[in-house]
KEDRENKOL-946403 format. One line per 5 residues: their letters; for each residue x, y, z of N, C-alpha, C. Coordinates in nm, 2 decimals, always signed. Example, Ala and Ser with C-alpha at 12.3 -4.5 7.8 and 13.67 -1.06 7.14 Angstrom:
AS = +1.32/-0.57/+0.78/+1.23/-0.45/+0.78/+1.32/-0.33/+0.78 ~ +1.28/-0.22/+0.71/+1.37/-0.11/+0.71/+1.29/+0.00/+0.79
***
This chain:
XXXXX = +2.22/+6.06/+10.77/+2.19/+6.19/+10.86/+2.28/+6.19/+10.98 ~ +2.28/+6.08/+11.06/+2.37/+6.09/+11.20/+2.52/+6.10/+11.15 ~ +2.55/+6.06/+11.03/+2.72/+6.09/+10.98/+2.76/+6.21/+10.96 ~ +2.64/+6.27/+10.90/+2.64/+6.45/+10.88/+2.68/+6.49/+10.98 ~ +2.62/+6.46/+11.09/+2.64/+6.52/+11.24/+2.76/+6.52/+11.31
XXXXX = +2.76/+6.39/+11.29/+2.91/+6.33/+11.38/+3.03/+6.26/+11.30 ~ +2.96/+6.20/+11.21/+3.07/+6.10/+11.13/+3.22/+6.11/+11.14 ~ +3.29/+6.02/+11.15/+3.45/+6.00/+11.12/+3.47/+6.05/+11.00 ~ +3.55/+6.15/+10.96/+3.59/+6.17/+10.83/+3.74/+6.17/+10.79 ~ +3.83/+6.14/+10.91/+3.97/+6.15/+10.88/+4.02/+6.03/+10.94
XXXXX = +4.16/+5.98/+10.93/+4.20/+5.88/+11.01/+4.26/+5.92/+11.14 ~ +4.27/+6.03/+11.18/+4.29/+6.08/+11.31/+4.20/+6.08/+11.39 ~ +4.07/+6.08/+11.34/+3.94/+6.10/+11.43/+3.87/+6.18/+11.40 ~ +3.91/+6.30/+11.32/+3.85/+6.42/+11.28/+3.69/+6.36/+11.22 ~ +3.59/+6.46/+11.27/+3.45/+6.44/+11.23/+3.39/+6.55/+11.13
XXXXX = +3.27/+6.53/+11.10/+3.21/+6.60/+11.03/+3.17/+6.73/+11.08 ~ +3.17/+6.75/+11.20/+3.17/+6.90/+11.26/+3.31/+6.91/+11.32 ~ +3.35/+7.02/+11.35/+3.47/+7.08/+11.43/+3.44/+7.08/+11.54 ~ +3.53/+7.05/+11.64/+3.52/+7.04/+11.79/+3.64/+7.13/+11.86 ~ +3.63/+7.20/+11.92/+3.74/+7.27/+12.00/+3.83/+7.16/+12.08
XXXXX = +3.95/+7.19/+12.04/+4.05/+7.11/+12.07/+4.04/+6.95/+12.07 ~ +3.95/+6.91/+11.94/+3.91/+6.79/+11.89/+3.87/+6.70/+12.04 ~ +3.80/+6.78/+12.09/+3.72/+6.72/+12.24/+3.56/+6.62/+12.21 ~ +3.53/+6.65/+12.11/+3.39/+6.59/+12.07/+3.31/+6.56/+12.17 ~ +3.27/+6.64/+12.27/+3.16/+6.63/+12.38/+3.03/+6.59/+12.33
XXXXX = +2.99/+6.60/+12.21/+2.85/+6.57/+12.19/+2.84/+6.43/+12.18 ~ +2.69/+6.39/+12.17/+2.66/+6.25/+12.15/+2.51/+6.26/+12.08 ~ +2.47/+6.18/+11.99/+2.38/+6.20/+11.89/+2.26/+6.05/+11.94 ~ +2.15/+6.08/+11.96/+2.05/+5.95/+11.99/+1.97/+5.99/+11.87 ~ +1.91/+5.86/+11.84/+1.81/+5.85/+11.75/+1.69/+5.81/+11.81
XXXXX = +1.57/+5.89/+11.82/+1.43/+5.82/+11.82/+1.37/+5.78/+11.70 ~ +1.37/+5.64/+11.69/+1.28/+5.57/+11.58/+1.17/+5.54/+11.59 ~ +1.07/+5.61/+11.50/+0.92/+5.57/+11.51/+0.89/+5.50/+11.36 ~ +0.91/+5.53/+11.25/+0.88/+5.47/+11.14/+0.98/+5.50/+11.04 ~ +1.09/+5.43/+11.08/+1.21/+5.43/+11.00/+1.21/+5.28/+10.94
XXXXX = +1.23/+5.27/+10.80/+1.26/+5.14/+10.73/+1.37/+5.07/+10.79 ~ +1.36/+4.95/+10.84/+1.49/+4.86/+10.88/+1.52/+4.86/+11.02 ~ +1.43/+4.96/+11.11/+1.47/+4.96/+11.25/+1.33/+4.97/+11.33 ~ +1.35/+4.90/+11.43/+1.25/+4.89/+11.54/+1.23/+5.01/+11.58 ~ +1.10/+5.05/+11.62/+1.05/+5.16/+11.69/+1.16/+5.17/+11.83
XXXXX = +1.22/+5.28/+11.87/+1.25/+5.27/+11.97/+1.41/+5.42/+11.99 ~ +1.48/+5.39/+12.09/+1.57/+5.49/+12.08/+1.74/+5.42/+12.06 ~ +1.82/+5.47/+12.00/+1.95/+5.43/+11.98/+2.06/+5.55/+11.99 ~ +2.17/+5.49/+12.02/+2.28/+5.59/+12.01/+2.35/+5.57/+11.89 ~ +2.39/+5.67/+11.86/+2.50/+5.69/+11.71/+2.65/+5.66/+11.77
XXXXX = +2.71/+5.57/+11.69/+2.84/+5.53/+11.76/+2.91/+5.56/+11.64 ~ +2.98/+5.67/+11.61/+3.06/+5.73/+11.51/+3.20/+5.64/+11.49 ~ +3.26/+5.59/+11.59/+3.39/+5.57/+11.60/+3.48/+5.68/+11.64 ~ +3.60/+5.63/+11.67/+3.72/+5.72/+11.74/+3.81/+5.74/+11.62 ~ +3.91/+5.68/+11.58/+3.99/+5.71/+11.47/+3.94/+5.64/+11.38
XXXXX = +3.86/+5.52/+11.35/+3.83/+5.46/+11.24/+3.65/+5.47/+11.26 ~ +3.61/+5.51/+11.14/+3.48/+5.48/+11.11/+3.39/+5.37/+11.16 ~ +3.31/+5.37/+11.25/+3.21/+5.26/+11.29/+3.08/+5.28/+11.22 ~ +3.02/+5.40/+11.24/+2.89/+5.43/+11.20/+2.80/+5.33/+11.22 ~ +2.77/+5.32/+11.36/+2.66/+5.22/+11.40/+2.56/+5.28/+11.49
XXXXX = +2.44/+5.21/+11.50/+2.34/+5.25/+11.60/+2.35/+5.15/+11.70 ~ +2.38/+5.18/+11.83/+2.37/+5.11/+11.94/+2.21/+5.10/+12.02 ~ +2.15/+4.99/+12.01/+2.02/+5.01/+12.05/+2.01/+5.03/+12.19 ~ +1.93/+5.11/+12.25/+1.92/+5.14/+12.38/+1.80/+5.07/+12.46 ~ +1.69/+5.09/+12.40/+1.54/+5.03/+12.43/+1.46/+5.05/+12.32
XXXXX = +1.37/+4.95/+12.32/+1.29/+4.94/+12.21/+1.13/+4.98/+12.28 ~ +1.09/+5.11/+12.22/+0.99/+5.13/+12.27/+0.94/+5.28/+12.19 ~ +0.79/+5.29/+12.17/+0.74/+5.40/+12.08/+0.73/+5.50/+12.15 ~ +0.85/+5.62/+12.12/+0.84/+5.73/+12.17/+0.81/+5.88/+12.12 ~ +0.79/+5.85/+12.01/+0.73/+5.96/+11.90/+0.62/+6.05/+11.98
XXXXX = +0.48/+5.93/+12.02/+0.37/+6.02/+12.05/+0.41/+6.11/+12.20 ~ +0.47/+6.03/+12.27/+0.50/+6.07/+12.37/+0.57/+6.21/+12.41 ~ +0.68/+6.21/+12.29/+0.74/+6.34/+12.30/+0.67/+6.46/+12.25 ~ +0.59/+6.41/+12.15/+0.47/+6.51/+12.09/+0.39/+6.57/+12.20 ~ +0.35/+6.47/+12.28/+0.25/+6.52/+12.40/+0.36/+6.61/+12.48
XXXXX = +0.46/+6.58/+12.53/+0.56/+6.66/+12.60/+0.59/+6.81/+12.55 ~ +0.60/+6.80/+12.43/+0.64/+6.91/+12.33/+0.55/+7.01/+12.28 ~ +0.41/+6.94/+12.25/+0.31/+7.04/+12.23/+0.37/+7.10/+12.07 ~ +0.47/+7.06/+12.00/+0.50/+7.10/+11.87/+0.45/+7.01/+11.76 ~ +0.40/+7.08/+11.65/+0.33/+7.02/+11.54/+0.45/+6.92/+11.46
XXXXX = +0.59/+6.97/+11.48/+0.70/+6.91/+11.39/+0.69/+6.77/+11.46 ~ +0.67/+6.75/+11.59/+0.70/+6.59/+11.64/+0.58/+6.50/+11.61 ~ +0.47/+6.56/+11.56/+0.34/+6.49/+11.55/+0.36/+6.39/+11.46 ~ +0.44/+6.40/+11.35/+0.42/+6.28/+11.29/+0.56/+6.28/+11.21 ~ +0.66/+6.29/+11.30/+0.82/+6.29/+11.27/+0.84/+6.13/+11.25
XXXXX = +0.90/+6.07/+11.15/+0.93/+5.92/+11.18/+1.06/+5.93/+11.25 ~ +1.13/+6.03/+11.26/+1.25/+6.02/+11.34/+1.28/+6.13/+11.40 ~ +1.35/+6.14/+11.53/+1.41/+6.24/+11.59/+1.55/+6.24/+11.65 ~ +1.63/+6.30/+11.61/+1.76/+6.34/+11.69/+1.78/+6.41/+11.78 ~ +1.86/+6.34/+11.90/+1.86/+6.44/+12.00/+2.00/+6.46/+12.03
XXXXX = +2.06/+6.58/+12.04/+2.20/+6.62/+12.04/+2.22/+6.66/+12.20 ~ +2.30/+6.57/+12.25/+2.35/+6.60/+12.40/+2.48/+6.66/+12.39 ~ +2.53/+6.73/+12.51/+2.66/+6.81/+12.51/+2.70/+6.74/+12.69 ~ +2.85/+6.69/+12.68/+2.89/+6.66/+12.81/+2.99/+6.79/+12.82 ~ +2.94/+6.89/+12.91/+3.02/+6.99/+12.97/+3.15/+6.98/+13.03
XXXXX = +3.17/+6.84/+13.10/+3.24/+6.84/+13.19/+3.37/+6.78/+13.11 ~ +3.35/+6.73/+12.97/+3.43/+6.66/+12.86/+3.51/+6.78/+12.82 ~ +3.45/+6.91/+12.82/+3.52/+7.00/+12.74/+3.57/+7.07/+12.86 ~ +3.54/+7.10/+12.93/+3.63/+7.15/+13.07/+3.76/+7.08/+13.09 ~ +3.74/+6.93/+13.07/+3.87/+6.87/+13.08/+3.99/+6.91/+12.99
XXXXX = +3.92/+6.94/+12.88/+4.03/+6.99/+12.79/+4.10/+7.11/+12.80 ~ +4.03/+7.20/+12.89/+4.08/+7.36/+12.91/+4.11/+7.31/+13.08 ~ +4.20/+7.21/+13.12/+4.25/+7.23/+13.24/+4.16/+7.23/+13.35 ~ +4.01/+7.19/+13.34/+3.91/+7.19/+13.44/+3.83/+7.33/+13.43 ~ +3.86/+7.44/+13.35/+3.78/+7.54/+13.34/+3.68/+7.53/+13.24
XXXXX = +3.56/+7.55/+13.29/+3.43/+7.53/+13.21/+3.44/+7.63/+13.05 ~ +3.40/+7.56/+12.98/+3.39/+7.62/+12.85/+3.27/+7.57/+12.77 ~ +3.16/+7.59/+12.85/+3.01/+7.53/+12.78/+2.99/+7.60/+12.65 ~ +3.03/+7.72/+12.64/+3.01/+7.79/+12.51/+3.06/+7.69/+12.36 ~ +3.18/+7.64/+12.41/+3.24/+7.56/+12.28/+3.15/+7.43/+12.26
XXXXX = +3.09/+7.37/+12.33/+3.00/+7.27/+12.33/+2.88/+7.29/+12.23 ~ +2.82/+7.46/+12.32/+2.68/+7.49/+12.25/+2.74/+7.53/+12.07 ~ +2.86/+7.59/+12.08/+2.87/+7.62/+11.92/+2.92/+7.50/+11.85 ~ +2.96/+7.37/+11.94/+2.97/+7.27/+11.81/+2.82/+7.22/+11.80 ~ +2.73/+7.22/+11.89/+2.58/+7.16/+11.85/+2.54/+7.24/+11.74
XXXXX = +2.57/+7.36/+11.72/+2.54/+7.46/+11.61/+2.59/+7.42/+11.48 ~ +2.71/+7.37/+11.49/+2.78/+7.29/+11.36/+2.72/+7.17/+11.33 ~ +2.66/+7.10/+11.44/+2.62/+6.98/+11.41/+2.47/+7.01/+11.33 ~ +2.40/+7.12/+11.40/+2.26/+7.13/+11.35/+2.27/+7.19/+11.21 ~ +2.35/+7.25/+11.18/+2.38/+7.29/+11.03/+2.40/+7.20/+10.94
XXXXX = +2.50/+7.12/+10.98/+2.52/+6.98/+10.90/+2.40/+6.89/+10.86 ~ +2.32/+6.91/+10.99/+2.19/+6.81/+10.98/+2.09/+6.89/+10.84 ~ +2.08/+7.02/+10.87/+2.00/+7.10/+10.78/+2.08/+7.07/+10.63 ~ +2.19/+7.09/+10.62/+2.23/+7.05/+10.48/+2.21/+6.92/+10.44 ~ +2.22/+6.83/+10.54/+2.20/+6.71/+10.46/+2.07/+6.65/+10.44
XXXXX = +1.97/+6.73/+10.51/+1.83/+6.69/+10.49/+1.81/+6.77/+10.39 ~ +1.85/+6.91/+10.33/+1.81/+6.95/+10.23/+1.84/+6.87/+10.09 ~ +1.96/+6.81/+10.07/+2.03/+6.72/+9.99/+1.94/+6.61/+9.99 ~ +1.88/+6.55/+10.06/+1.79/+6.45/+10.08/+1.66/+6.49/+10.04 ~ +1.61/+6.62/+10.02/+1.48/+6.64/+10.02/+1.38/+6.62/+10.14
XXXXX = +1.44/+6.61/+10.27/+1.38/+6.59/+10.40/+1.36/+6.75/+10.46 ~ +1.24/+6.72/+10.54/+1.20/+6.85/+10.65/+1.27/+6.81/+10.75 ~ +1.33/+6.93/+10.82/+1.40/+6.93/+10.95/+1.39/+7.06/+11.02 ~ +1.37/+7.05/+11.17/+1.39/+7.17/+11.25/+1.44/+7.14/+11.37 ~ +1.56/+7.24/+11.42/+1.61/+7.19/+11.52/+1.53/+7.28/+11.63
XXXXX = +1.53/+7.24/+11.74/+1.45/+7.28/+11.87/+1.54/+7.26/+11.98 ~ +1.53/+7.40/+12.05/+1.61/+7.40/+12.17/+1.55/+7.46/+12.30 ~ +1.40/+7.52/+12.27/+1.31/+7.54/+12.37/+1.24/+7.41/+12.41 ~ +1.24/+7.36/+12.52/+1.17/+7.26/+12.57/+1.20/+7.24/+12.73 ~ +1.14/+7.17/+12.80/+1.15/+7.10/+12.93/+1.22/+6.99/+12.95
XXXXX = +1.36/+7.01/+12.97/+1.47/+6.90/+12.97/+1.40/+6.83/+13.08 ~ +1.35/+6.83/+13.19/+1.31/+6.73/+13.26/+1.21/+6.63/+13.21 ~ +1.10/+6.69/+13.11/+1.04/+6.61/+13.04/+1.08/+6.52/+12.96 ~ +1.16/+6.57/+12.89/+1.22/+6.48/+12.76/+1.31/+6.37/+12.84 ~ +1.39/+6.44/+12.96/+1.48/+6.32/+13.02/+1.37/+6.19/+13.10
XXXXX = +1.25/+6.21/+13.11/+1.17/+6.14/+13.17/+1.11/+6.03/+13.05 ~ +1.17/+6.06/+12.94/+1.08/+5.98/+12.81/+1.23/+5.91/+12.77 ~ +1.34/+5.97/+12.76/+1.45/+5.91/+12.68/+1.58/+5.87/+12.77 ~ +1.65/+5.79/+12.75/+1.78/+5.72/+12.84/+1.87/+5.83/+12.80 ~ +1.92/+5.91/+12.88/+2.04/+6.02/+12.81/+2.12/+6.03/+12.96
XXXXX = +2.25/+6.00/+12.94/+2.32/+5.97/+13.04/+2.34/+6.11/+13.15 ~ +2.34/+6.11/+13.27/+2.31/+6.22/+13.38/+2.43/+6.33/+13.35 ~ +2.54/+6.29/+13.27/+2.64/+6.37/+13.25/+2.62/+6.48/+13.16 ~ +2.53/+6.46/+13.08/+2.50/+6.53/+12.96/+2.39/+6.60/+12.95 ~ +2.38/+6.72/+12.89/+2.27/+6.82/+12.88/+2.22/+6.81/+12.77
XXXXX = +2.08/+6.80/+12.74/+2.04/+6.78/+12.59/+2.01/+6.94/+12.52 ~ +2.06/+6.93/+12.43/+2.09/+7.06/+12.37/+2.00/+7.10/+12.25 ~ +1.98/+6.98/+12.18/+1.86/+7.01/+12.05/+1.80/+6.87/+12.01 ~ +1.66/+6.90/+12.00/+1.57/+6.78/+11.96/+1.56/+6.84/+11.81 ~ +1.58/+6.75/+11.70/+1.59/+6.75/+11.58/+1.50/+6.66/+11.51
XXXXX = +1.35/+6.69/+11.49/+1.25/+6.59/+11.43/+1.27/+6.62/+11.26 ~ +1.28/+6.49/+11.22/+1.31/+6.53/+11.04/+1.22/+6.41/+10.99 ~ +1.19/+6.41/+10.87/+1.11/+6.34/+10.78/+1.09/+6.39/+10.65 ~ +1.02/+6.32/+10.58/+0.94/+6.39/+10.45/+0.86/+6.49/+10.47 ~ +0.87/+6.62/+10.41/+0.79/+6.73/+10.43/+0.67/+6.69/+10.41
XX = +0.57/+6.76/+10.50/+0.43/+6.76/+10.50/+0.35/+6.63/+10.50 ~ +0.44/+6.54/+10.59/+0.37/+6.41/+10.65/+0.34/+6.42/+10.80
***
């Protein structure tokens, strides 16, 4: 799933989703709850730069799924075995444009990543929903996200009807 969102696909560093000026201002975090082979906790996806790395960097071992469900009050979080958090660094994109803000490019890129996640979930027969309506402060209280990043999407996924 994470590779579909931001995986390195070319020897020059291209990824599975396009990025304006090849800036790649997005980061993907995985909140694992019931994922085979992973301790419950928060991880950052490390795609690699020019060479595919495709690793999960552990951030903290803690059960977050129930706390996120309580903060969101959305049924899709209740039993989700995993949640992808998509964040964007607006300053990184602005640097690519000589310091001129281009936040829309970051949001468009997040949309491309979201679509790739939907396509991958469908191919794996998983259920998935992208959610952008949430109280960012509540989510920041729960997860470890760099202060420079804006949380754009929360993406709970797993087997349908679980």
